[in-house]
KETORDO-422074 format. One record per residue (C-alpha): x, y, z; residue in one letter. Coordinates in steps of 0.1 Angstrom, whole numbers, always signed. Example, Ala and Ser with C-alpha at 12.3 -4.5 7.8 and 13.67 -1.06 7.14 Angstrom:
ATOM      x      y      z  res
ATOM   +123    -45    +78    A
ATOM   +137    -11    +71    S
***
This chain:
ATOM      x      y      z  res
ATOM  +1238  +1247  +1244    M
ATOM  +1223  +1220  +1222    R
ATOM  +1213  +1189  +1240    R
ATOM  +1227  +1155  +1230    T
ATOM  +1214  +1121  +1241    A
ATOM  +1219  +1085  +1234    A
ATOM  +1190  +1072  +1213    P
ATOM  +1163  +1053  +1231    R
ATOM  +1153  +1019  +1217    R
ATOM  +1129  +1019  +1187    P
ATOM  +1092  +1014  +1192    P
ATOM  +1084   +977  +1194    S
ATOM  +1056   +979  +1168    G
ATOM  +1035  +1004  +1150    L
ATOM   +997  +1005  +1153    I
ATOM   +986   +998  +1118    H
ATOM   +973   +970  +1097    P
ATOM   +995   +952  +1072    P
ATOM   +998   +964  +1036    G
ATOM  +1010   +999  +1044    R
ATOM  +1039  +1017  +1027    A
ATOM  +1069  +1020  +1050    S
ATOM  +1093  +1047  +1040    V
ATOM  +1125  +1062  +1055    P
ATOM  +1126  +1097  +1068    P
ATOM  +1130  +1124  +1042    L
ATOM  +1167  +1134  +1042    D
ATOM  +1166  +1150  +1077    P
ATOM  +1203  +1162  +1076    R
ATOM  +1194  +1184  +1048    R
ATOM  +1174  +1205  +1073    Y
ATOM  +1198  +1200  +1103    A
ATOM  +1196  +1230  +1126    P
ATOM  +1228  +1249  +1136    S
ATOM  +1238  +1279  +1157    S
ATOM  +1234  +1300  +1125    Q
ATOM  +1200  +1284  +1116    R
ATOM  +1186  +1273  +1150    P
ATOM  +1151  +1266  +1137    V
ATOM  +1145  +1247  +1104    R
ATOM  +1112  +1237  +1089    A
ATOM  +1104  +1208  +1066    K
ATOM  +1073  +1199  +1046    S
ATOM  +1060  +1165  +1038    R
ATOM  +1028  +1150  +1023    S
ATOM  +1017  +1116  +1036    M
ATOM   +991  +1093  +1021    D
ATOM   +967  +1075  +1044    G
ATOM   +986  +1042  +1040    N
ATOM  +1021  +1056  +1047    M
ATOM  +1044  +1051  +1077    D
ATOM  +1078  +1068  +1083    I
ATOM  +1102  +1043  +1097    Q
ATOM  +1116  +1045  +1132    A
ATOM  +1145  +1069  +1134    H
ATOM  +1161  +1096  +1157    F
ATOM  +1178  +1130  +1155    H
ATOM  +1205  +1146  +1176    T
ATOM  +1183  +1177  +1178    W
ATOM  +1149  +1184  +1191    G
ATOM  +1118  +1181  +1168    Q
ATOM  +1083  +1195  +1168    L
ATOM  +1058  +1176  +1146    V
ATOM  +1024  +1189  +1136    F
ATOM   +999  +1184  +1108    S
ATOM   +985  +1212  +1087    V
ATOM   +957  +1188  +1077    S
ATOM   +948  +1153  +1085    G
ATOM   +959  +1132  +1116    V
ATOM   +991  +1114  +1123    V
ATOM  +1003  +1091  +1151    R
ATOM  +1038  +1096  +1165    V
ATOM  +1051  +1065  +1185    S
ATOM  +1081  +1061  +1207    T
ATOM  +1091  +1031  +1229    D
ATOM  +1072  +1047  +1258    R
ATOM  +1041  +1063  +1244    A
ATOM  +1020  +1070  +1213    T
ATOM  +1005  +1104  +1204    F
ATOM   +977  +1112  +1181    L
ATOM   +983  +1146  +1163    V
ATOM   +955  +1165  +1147    P
ATOM   +960  +1200  +1131    P
ATOM   +955  +1218  +1164    S
ATOM   +982  +1199  +1183    R
ATOM  +1020  +1193  +1180    A
ATOM  +1043  +1167  +1195    V
ATOM  +1077  +1176  +1209    W
ATOM  +1103  +1149  +1204    I
ATOM  +1136  +1154  +1224    P
ATOM  +1170  +1147  +1209    P
ATOM  +1179  +1110  +1208    G
ATOM  +1143  +1097  +1211    V
ATOM  +1136  +1071  +1185    V
ATOM  +1102  +1077  +1169    H
ATOM  +1080  +1065  +1140    A
ATOM  +1052  +1084  +1123    V
ATOM  +1020  +1067  +1110    T
ATOM   +995  +1085  +1088    A
ATOM   +959  +1079  +1102    V
ATOM   +946  +1096  +1070    E
ATOM   +961  +1117  +1042    R
ATOM   +979  +1146  +1058    C
ATOM  +1003  +1175  +1053    E
ATOM  +1031  +1174  +1078    L
ATOM  +1053  +1203  +1090    R
ATOM  +1083  +1195  +1110    T
ATOM  +1105  +1219  +1130    L
ATOM  +1140  +1210  +1138    Y
ATOM  +1154  +1230  +1168    L
ATOM  +1190  +1236  +1178    W
ATOM  +1180  +1242  +1214    T
ATOM  +1149  +1235  +1234    A
ATOM  +1127  +1265  +1242    P
ATOM  +1133  +1277  +1278    G
ATOM  +1143  +1253  +1305    D
ATOM  +1159  +1222  +1289    E
ATOM  +1150  +1200  +1319    A
ATOM  +1113  +1206  +1312    V
ATOM  +1118  +1196  +1276    W
ATOM  +1136  +1163  +1283    A
ATOM  +1105  +1142  +1276    E
ATOM  +1078  +1141  +1250    N
ATOM  +1050  +1165  +1254    R
ATOM  +1019  +1176  +1234    V
ATOM  +1013  +1213  +1228    L
ATOM   +984  +1234  +1216    E
ATOM   +992  +1250  +1183    V
ATOM   +981  +1286  +1183    S
ATOM   +970  +1303  +1151    P
ATOM  +1001  +1324  +1153    L
ATOM  +1024  +1294  +1157    L
ATOM  +1007  +1277  +1128    R
ATOM  +1012  +1306  +1104    E
ATOM  +1048  +1311  +1115    L
ATOM  +1057  +1275  +1108    V
ATOM  +1039  +1276  +1074    L
ATOM  +1058  +1307  +1065    Q
ATOM  +1092  +1294  +1077    L
ATOM  +1086  +1262  +1056    A
ATOM  +1080  +1285  +1025    R
ATOM  +1112  +1305  +1033    E
ATOM  +1132  +1272  +1035    E
ATOM  +1121  +1262  +1000    L
ATOM  +1131  +1296   +986    Q
ATOM  +1164  +1299  +1005    N
ATOM  +1177  +1263  +1011    E
ATOM  +1214  +1273  +1010    D
ATOM  +1214  +1307  +1026    A
ATOM  +1203  +1323  +1059    V
ATOM  +1180  +1352  +1055    K
ATOM  +1172  +1378  +1082    D
ATOM  +1135  +1371  +1077    R
ATOM  +1141  +1334  +1085    E
ATOM  +1160  +1342  +1116    V
ATOM  +1133  +1365  +1130    W
ATOM  +1105  +1340  +1122    I
ATOM  +1126  +1313  +1140    G
ATOM  +1129  +1335  +1171    R
ATOM  +1091  +1342  +1171    L
ATOM  +1085  +1304  +1168    I
ATOM  +1107  +1296  +1198    L
ATOM  +1089  +1322  +1218    D
ATOM  +1055  +1309  +1208    E
ATOM  +1064  +1273  +1215    I
ATOM  +1076  +1284  +1250    G
ATOM  +1042  +1299  +1257    R
ATOM  +1022  +1269  +1243    A
ATOM  +1000  +1250  +1267    R
ATOM  +1009  +1213  +1273    S
ATOM   +981  +1188  +1271    L
ATOM   +975  +1153  +1285    Q
ATOM   +973  +1136  +1251    L
ATOM   +998  +1108  +1251    G
ATOM   +989  +1071  +1257    V
ATOM  +1016  +1053  +1277    A
ATOM  +1030  +1021  +1262    L
ATOM  +1046   +991  +1281    P
ATOM  +1077   +972  +1274    S
ATOM  +1062   +937  +1282    D
ATOM  +1054   +921  +1249    K
ATOM  +1020   +906  +1259    R
ATOM  +1008   +939  +1273    L
ATOM  +1022   +959  +1244    R
ATOM  +1003   +937  +1220    K
ATOM   +971   +942  +1240    L
ATOM   +976   +980  +1242    C
ATOM   +983   +983  +1205    E
ATOM   +952   +962  +1197    A
ATOM   +930   +985  +1219    V
ATOM   +944  +1016  +1203    L
ATOM   +937  +1001  +1168    A
ATOM   +901   +992  +1176    A
ATOM   +891  +1004  +1211    P
ATOM   +855   +991  +1209    M
ATOM   +862   +956  +1196    R
ATOM   +859   +942  +1231    H
ATOM   +839   +955  +1261    A
ATOM   +857   +938  +1289    S
ATOM   +893   +933  +1300    L
ATOM   +887   +895  +1301    D
ATOM   +881   +895  +1263    D
ATOM   +912   +916  +1256    W
ATOM   +933   +894  +1279    A
ATOM   +921   +863  +1262    A
ATOM   +932   +877  +1228    E
ATOM   +968   +878  +1240    V
ATOM   +967   +845  +1259    G
ATOM   +967   +859  +1294    A
ATOM   +942   +861  +1323    S
ATOM   +926   +894  +1333    A
ATOM   +944   +892  +1367    R
ATOM   +978   +889  +1350    T
ATOM   +970   +918  +1326    V
ATOM   +958   +940  +1356    S
ATOM   +991   +933  +1374    R
ATOM  +1011   +941  +1343    L
ATOM   +993   +975  +1339    F
ATOM  +1002   +984  +1375    R
ATOM  +1038   +972  +1371    Q
ATOM  +1045   +986  +1337    E
ATOM  +1024  +1017  +1335    L
ATOM  +1015  +1025  +1371    G
ATOM   +978  +1027  +1364    S
ATOM   +948  +1004  +1362    S
ATOM   +934   +991  +1329    Y
ATOM   +904  +1014  +1333    A
ATOM   +926  +1045  +1337    Q
ATOM   +948  +1036  +1307    W
ATOM   +917  +1028  +1285    R
ATOM   +903  +1062  +1293    Q
ATOM   +934  +1078  +1277    Q
ATOM   +931  +1054  +1247    A
ATOM   +894  +1065  +1243    L
ATOM   +905  +1101  +1244    L
ATOM   +929  +1094  +1216    A
ATOM   +902  +1078  +1195    E
ATOM   +878  +1106  +1203    A
ATOM   +905  +1130  +1190    L
ATOM   +907  +1111  +1158    R
ATOM   +870  +1112  +1153    L
ATOM   +868  +1149  +1162    A
ATOM   +895  +1157  +1136    A
ATOM   +870  +1143  +1111    Q
ATOM   +845  +1169  +1123    R
ATOM   +821  +1143  +1137    K
ATOM   +797  +1158  +1163    P
ATOM   +802  +1152  +1200    M
ATOM   +769  +1132  +1202    Q
ATOM   +782  +1108  +1176    L
ATOM   +816  +1105  +1191    I
ATOM   +801  +1098  +1225    A
ATOM   +779  +1071  +1211    A
ATOM   +807  +1054  +1191    E
ATOM   +828  +1053  +1223    L
ATOM   +800  +1037  +1244    G
ATOM   +788  +1066  +1264    Y
ATOM   +751  +1068  +1272    A
ATOM   +750  +1105  +1264    S
ATOM   +771  +1134  +1251    A
ATOM   +769  +1150  +1285    S
ATOM   +784  +1120  +1302    A
ATOM   +812  +1120  +1276    F
ATOM   +817  +1158  +1281    T
ATOM   +820  +1153  +1319    A
ATOM   +846  +1126  +1314    M
ATOM   +868  +1147  +1291    V
ATOM   +865  +1178  +1313    T
ATOM   +874  +1158  +1345    R
ATOM   +903  +1141  +1328    T
ATOM   +920  +1170  +1310    V
ATOM   +906  +1200  +1327    G
ATOM   +888  +1216  +1297    M
ATOM   +856  +1209  +1278    P
ATOM   +857  +1187  +1246    P
ATOM   +852  +1217  +1223    S
ATOM   +886  +1232  +1234    R
ATOM   +904  +1199  +1239    F
ATOM   +895  +1186  +1205    F
ATOM   +903  +1220  +1189    G
ATOM   +868  +1226  +1176    Q
ATOM   +865  +1262  +1187    T
***
């Protein structure tokens, strides 16, 4: 049975500088899934200065980029999506999409969640296998050729996609976001330029609060320390740099690590796999 949910409140702000093009979603109901067509695929090109405005669907959605990096933001978290990853968005979750650079998006709309619906009630980041990537690309092509009719080939591709999504590995890739306005402003500033300040005192001063107050808000709002949250933010920034094919040594240096080995140890300890796999470089 298809899940329905009341929409969550829209993200309080997008992480981008002014002067960007803000556009509405591209006619999502045209690709609405149904019991006859449970998996639909949509293609969209995004320039590097484009944002898709906050919106929601009554069906589940999987977003990934064929090329380039996008950021998907909800009221609770933000997710950086390179070509080797995808973000699952449950029904009713308000989300916005920000192009970090020019990219080619492929969006899947799903009538039902793969497998146990309770497991899929929250956002999650998935590894995109080569098979899943090719299946989605092919389904998007089938959609363009058969917009108004269901073809057996489309149905079989959709079934394979659901099976592959159900097998995909989940990754710790999202960065939690708070509801408190001051802390939200600080978190978005860190995500936009993580190396602008070296200390919490400097970040706190930027939003007109003390470091003690900010530390307390991190515990209250996100259940973590600033240092723990910043580590996730640095992983997101490292993912963006890795998507540009920058070497690990350069990424480590840009993020303030003394050596590539120290950076590698942090990534492996945090996500349980070496950077080469986590960043999709193998």
